[in-house]
C-alpha positions as CSV (number, residue, x, y, z in Angstrom):
1,M,34.4,9.2,17.5
2,A,31.2,7.7,18.4
3,R,29.9,4.6,19.9
4,L,27.2,2.8,18.6
5,L,26.0,-0.2,20.6
6,V,24.8,-2.9,18.1
7,V,22.7,-5.9,19.9
8,V,22.6,-8.9,18.0
9,P,20.1,-11.5,19.5
10,S,20.9,-14.1,16.7
11,E,24.2,-15.1,14.7
12,T,21.6,-16.1,11.8
13,D,21.5,-11.5,11.1
14,P,23.8,-10.0,12.1
15,P,25.2,-6.5,10.6
16,A,26.7,-7.6,7.8
17,R,26.4,-4.6,5.1
18,L,24.3,-2.3,7.9
19,G,27.8,-3.0,10.3
20,E,29.6,-2.0,7.2
21,W,28.0,1.3,6.0
22,L,28.0,2.1,9.3
23,R,31.9,1.8,10.3
24,E,32.5,3.6,7.1
25,S,30.4,6.5,8.1
26,G,32.7,6.8,11.0
27,L,31.0,5.1,13.9
28,E,32.7,2.8,15.6
29,L,30.7,-0.8,16.5
30,D,30.2,-2.0,19.9
31,E,28.8,-5.5,18.7
32,R,26.9,-7.7,21.7
33,H,26.2,-11.5,19.9
34,L,23.6,-12.6,22.6
35,G,23.6,-16.6,20.8
36,T,27.6,-16.3,21.6
37,G,27.2,-15.4,25.3
38,D,28.1,-11.6,25.0
39,P,26.7,-9.8,27.6
40,L,24.3,-6.6,27.7
41,P,25.6,-3.8,29.2
42,A,23.0,-2.9,32.1
43,D,22.5,0.6,30.6
44,L,23.3,2.5,28.0
45,T,25.8,4.9,29.9
46,G,28.6,6.1,27.9
47,V,26.9,4.8,24.2
48,D,25.8,7.4,21.4
49,G,23.5,4.8,19.4
50,L,21.6,1.9,19.3
51,V,20.8,-0.8,16.8
52,V,19.0,-4.0,17.1
53,L,18.6,-7.0,15.1
54,G,16.3,-9.4,13.8
55,G,16.2,-13.4,14.6
56,P,14.3,-16.6,14.6
57,Q,12.7,-15.7,18.0
58,S,9.6,-14.2,18.8
59,S,8.9,-10.5,20.3
60,L,5.9,-12.6,21.7
61,D,8.8,-15.4,23.6
62,D,8.3,-15.4,27.2
63,E,10.8,-15.3,29.8
64,A,11.3,-18.7,29.6
65,T,11.4,-19.1,26.0
66,S,13.8,-16.4,25.1
67,P,15.7,-15.3,27.9
68,E,18.2,-12.9,26.2
69,L,15.9,-10.5,25.0
70,V,14.7,-9.8,28.3
71,G,17.7,-7.2,28.1
72,V,16.9,-6.1,25.3
73,R,13.6,-4.7,26.0
74,A,15.3,-3.2,28.8
75,L,18.3,-1.8,26.9
76,L,15.2,-0.3,24.2
77,R,13.3,1.0,26.9
78,R,16.0,3.1,28.1
79,A,17.0,4.5,24.5
80,V,12.7,5.6,24.3
81,E,13.3,7.3,27.1
82,A,16.3,9.2,26.5
83,D,15.3,9.8,22.8
84,L,18.9,7.8,21.8
85,P,19.4,7.7,18.1
86,T,18.1,3.7,17.9
87,L,17.7,2.0,14.6
88,A,15.6,-1.5,15.6
89,V,15.4,-4.1,12.7
90,C,12.6,-6.7,12.3
91,L,12.3,-8.4,15.5
92,G,14.3,-5.2,16.7
93,A,11.4,-3.3,15.8
94,Q,8.2,-5.4,16.9
95,L,10.6,-5.3,20.9
96,L,10.7,-1.8,19.9
97,A,6.9,-1.2,18.8
98,Q,6.1,-3.3,22.5
99,V,8.2,-1.0,25.4
100,G,7.0,1.9,23.6
101,G,2.9,0.5,24.3
102,G,2.2,-0.8,20.4
103,R,1.1,-4.7,19.8
104,V,2.1,-7.2,17.9
105,R,0.3,-10.4,16.7
106,V,1.3,-13.6,14.7
107,G,0.7,-12.1,11.3
108,V,-3.0,-12.5,10.4
109,D,-1.9,-12.5,6.5
110,G,0.9,-15.2,7.3
111,P,4.5,-14.8,7.0
112,E,6.1,-12.0,4.8
113,V,9.5,-13.0,2.8
114,G,11.8,-11.6,0.4
115,A,12.0,-8.4,-2.0
116,T,9.8,-6.2,-1.9
117,L,9.0,-2.5,-2.2
118,V,7.4,-0.4,1.5
119,A,6.1,3.3,0.4
120,K,7.2,6.1,1.7
121,R,4.2,8.2,3.8
122,D,3.4,11.9,3.6
123,A,5.5,12.5,7.4
124,A,8.5,10.8,6.3
125,D,9.5,13.8,3.9
126,A,10.0,15.9,6.8
127,D,12.4,13.5,8.5
128,P,16.2,13.9,8.4
129,V,17.0,10.2,8.3
130,F,13.8,8.8,6.3
131,G,13.1,12.0,3.6
132,P,15.7,11.6,1.2
133,L,14.6,8.3,0.6
134,P,13.4,7.2,-2.6
135,L,9.5,6.9,-2.9
136,S,9.2,3.0,-2.7
137,P,12.7,1.6,-2.1
138,D,13.6,-2.3,-1.9
139,V,13.8,-3.8,0.7
140,I,14.1,-7.7,2.2
141,Q,11.3,-8.4,4.3
142,W,11.5,-12.1,6.4
143,H,9.1,-12.1,9.5
144,H,6.0,-14.0,10.5
145,D,4.6,-11.8,13.3
146,E,3.4,-8.0,12.7
147,I,3.5,-5.0,14.6
148,A,-0.2,-4.9,15.0
149,E,-0.2,-1.4,16.9
150,L,2.3,1.7,16.9
151,P,3.1,3.5,20.4
152,A,1.0,6.3,20.9
153,G,2.3,9.2,19.3
154,A,4.3,7.0,16.7
155,T,5.3,8.1,14.0
156,L,4.6,6.5,10.6
157,L,7.4,6.5,8.1
158,A,6.8,3.6,5.7
159,S,3.7,1.5,4.7
160,S,3.1,-1.7,2.5
161,P,-0.4,-3.2,1.6
162,H,0.2,-6.7,3.1
163,Y,1.0,-4.8,6.3
164,P,1.1,-1.1,7.5
165,Y,3.3,-0.7,10.0
166,Q,7.0,-0.8,7.9
167,A,8.8,2.1,9.5
168,Y,8.1,4.4,12.5
169,R,9.8,6.8,15.0
170,V,9.0,7.0,18.4
171,G,10.2,10.8,19.8
172,D,12.6,12.3,17.6
173,C,15.4,9.8,17.2
174,V,13.9,6.6,17.9
175,Y,13.4,4.4,14.7
176,G,11.6,1.1,13.7
177,L,11.7,-1.0,10.6
178,Q,9.8,-4.3,10.2
179,F,11.8,-4.7,7.2
180,H,15.6,-5.7,6.5
181,I,18.3,-3.8,5.1
182,E,21.2,-5.1,6.1
183,T,20.8,-8.6,4.7
184,T,23.3,-10.3,1.8
185,P,22.6,-12.6,-0.8
186,E,23.8,-15.6,1.1
187,M,21.8,-14.4,4.6
188,V,18.4,-14.8,2.0
189,R,19.2,-18.0,1.1
190,A,20.1,-19.4,4.2
191,W,16.6,-18.0,5.7
192,A,15.1,-19.2,3.0
193,G,16.6,-22.8,3.1
194,S,15.8,-22.6,7.4
195,D,11.9,-21.3,6.7
196,P,9.7,-24.1,4.9
197,V,6.6,-21.9,6.5
198,G,7.9,-18.8,5.2
199,V,8.8,-20.0,1.9
200,A,5.6,-21.7,1.3
201,A,3.7,-18.5,2.3
202,A,5.2,-17.0,-0.6
203,P,3.8,-16.7,-4.3
204,L,7.3,-17.9,-5.6
205,D,9.3,-21.4,-5.3
206,L,12.4,-21.3,-3.5
207,E,14.7,-20.6,-6.2
208,T,13.0,-18.3,-7.7
209,L,12.3,-15.9,-4.4
210,C,16.3,-16.2,-3.5
211,A,16.8,-15.4,-7.1
212,R,14.8,-12.0,-6.8
213,A,16.3,-11.3,-3.3
214,D,19.9,-11.6,-5.3
215,A,18.9,-9.5,-7.1
216,A,17.2,-6.2,-5.7
217,H,20.5,-6.0,-3.3
218,D,22.0,-3.4,-5.6
219,D,19.2,-1.2,-5.5
220,I,18.7,-1.8,-1.4
221,A,22.8,-0.6,-1.0
222,D,21.8,2.5,-3.5
223,A,18.6,3.6,-1.2
224,W,19.4,2.0,2.1
225,Q,23.8,3.1,2.4
226,P,23.0,6.7,2.1
227,F,20.1,6.0,4.7
228,A,22.6,4.1,6.7
229,A,25.3,7.3,6.7
230,R,22.1,9.9,7.8
231,F,21.5,7.5,10.7
232,A,25.2,7.7,11.4
233,A,25.2,11.8,11.7
234,L,22.2,11.7,14.4
235,V,24.6,9.1,16.1
236,E,27.6,11.5,15.6
237,S,25.8,14.6,16.6
238,R,24.3,12.8,20.3
239,S,28.4,12.0,20.4
240,G,28.9,16.1,20.0
241,A,26.3,17.4,22.9
242,R,27.8,14.6,25.5
243,A,31.1,16.0,24.7
């Protein structure tokens, strides 16, 4: 069974539905929950794929502020070097942009939160993981920082009017998603309750924002569960090559 290392920087953003979809696709998940003290491996030996999730930390944090992110950056850097099948979500996507030579900054248009759509770029059509997605799939946004510059040579796969760098690929197998696909309605409501600044930046009141996110989750599953299965197949192909 192909082994997927799943890095969870914060218990506020567990693998949730994404983890279920990946297990259903036949992967063995090795979850490392940094907030509860799980150690990270020193390298990616014996790992066929990597997932890095989000959290309230900022990719702009220094080592003193968020020491747990030092090891995450190191693993992402190794994944890029090896072109290991990788899925980096929100905070993970921002860290991936940084280690690849891109740039992150505090979002110039403020936080982006709640259910929304992103639009595939033309380059996504030729991508084996992104290609079959709908033209404008539903997603959940929850970020205060933005990716301001992609790594050199990265392929932009999805964008939006608010922040342009919504999904991208580095090399052939390393993917970054600024948005969330893993959430449950309960997770989004917890984020809203703990982030008054983010909610205040939205054009909706808290209850309407959460209700719209609740309603979007079925559509998110319709689009992104098959995406997760395609990513799992990519991981399994690496496992076969390693065998």
